[in-house]
Steps between C-alpha positions, in 0.01 A plus 500: 500500500584412136756803487687346814498150358640622172773697689596194709493280188744752327735509802507126538569437132784759500652359811496145351726613214773607741784243492350330187781374256469433134751443232520623147781359278816466704392751769293467817309797647372538849219747600647741768231756493151385374341836539738691259561168312893486564707190445856393551677294256753214515626223276300185459760294681596199299361615167690820494836348581443209255433738230827662535327853467759751402293812468231594763232748393258549776156646392352796669152329527372147491154372470366186665134386502377834352686718765784710403783548757792744513844344556642714779755282673787238442443230764762406756729236329295570186773423241769379724743250342365554133829370371432593120348851573697779309263786466203607710242766408268631765196717428453837662226352720751320724537687834706256703740205448508226770785361684739285289279561196792444246757358739726230328399602152876463396456589138261804540662770302243784493183606685297804454381644826202740441470818712179348643702283734521648852622200698732202464552215745842365603723316269298565190800469261724293709728280292400649156859461399442616144299819584678787342311825560203602724322836520298494826146657486469859621260384782743283669610635830705202629728235360425197728755247632672280251321668194783455258733253694718298273402694184862474384452635142301808619659802309256779565232580760293823513377589846214753508513809728235368732712215633586564859633171609696197363462173686773253606684312239293674228802507271705223646733334252402740232873496417504615138789751504332706242163554683347851490255609762297801411324691773219715337476720817869562541675345800333263763 
C-alpha cells in the first residue's frame, strides 16, 4: 500500500510541475515536460524590452527550487519585437523554435542555430531586416511559411540536404540582389 501511495504521490507531484512558469533574470521559463524536466524559454515581457537587451545568450539548463531543467524550446512569440536584440546564441539543447519566435527583431544581425534543432514554426525570422546570414540546422526538413519574409538584408542562407519543402512566402521580400542560397544537398 505504501508503495502505491508513493507512486501516486510522485506522479501527482510531477504532473503539477507541467505548465509551471518561473523567471530568472530577464527570461521566463515554462515547464513543458515535467518527467524529463524540459522547459521552453521566452523574454520576461516588459523587463526584457525596457532593458534594451542587445545580446541574448540562452542557457542550456536552469535551476528553480532545487530542480534543474533543460531548455529545449523557444516559445511561440518568445522574443518577438525585441527591438534592440542584435545577436542570439542558442544552446545545443534547443530542439524547436516556436511560431514568430524572433518576428520583428528588426536589428537582429546574427543567430546561431545549433544542429539539435529539428523543427521551426512559421514566421520565425519575419521582419528581421538586418539579419545577414543563416545556416539552417542539418535536422530541418522544411522551411515553414513566412520564415524569412521581409529579411531585406539577408545575404546568405545555407539550406541543409534534408529540406524537402519550402513554405509560402518563406523568402518574400528578401530582395538583396547579392543574396546567395546554398543547397547542401544539391538541387531541390
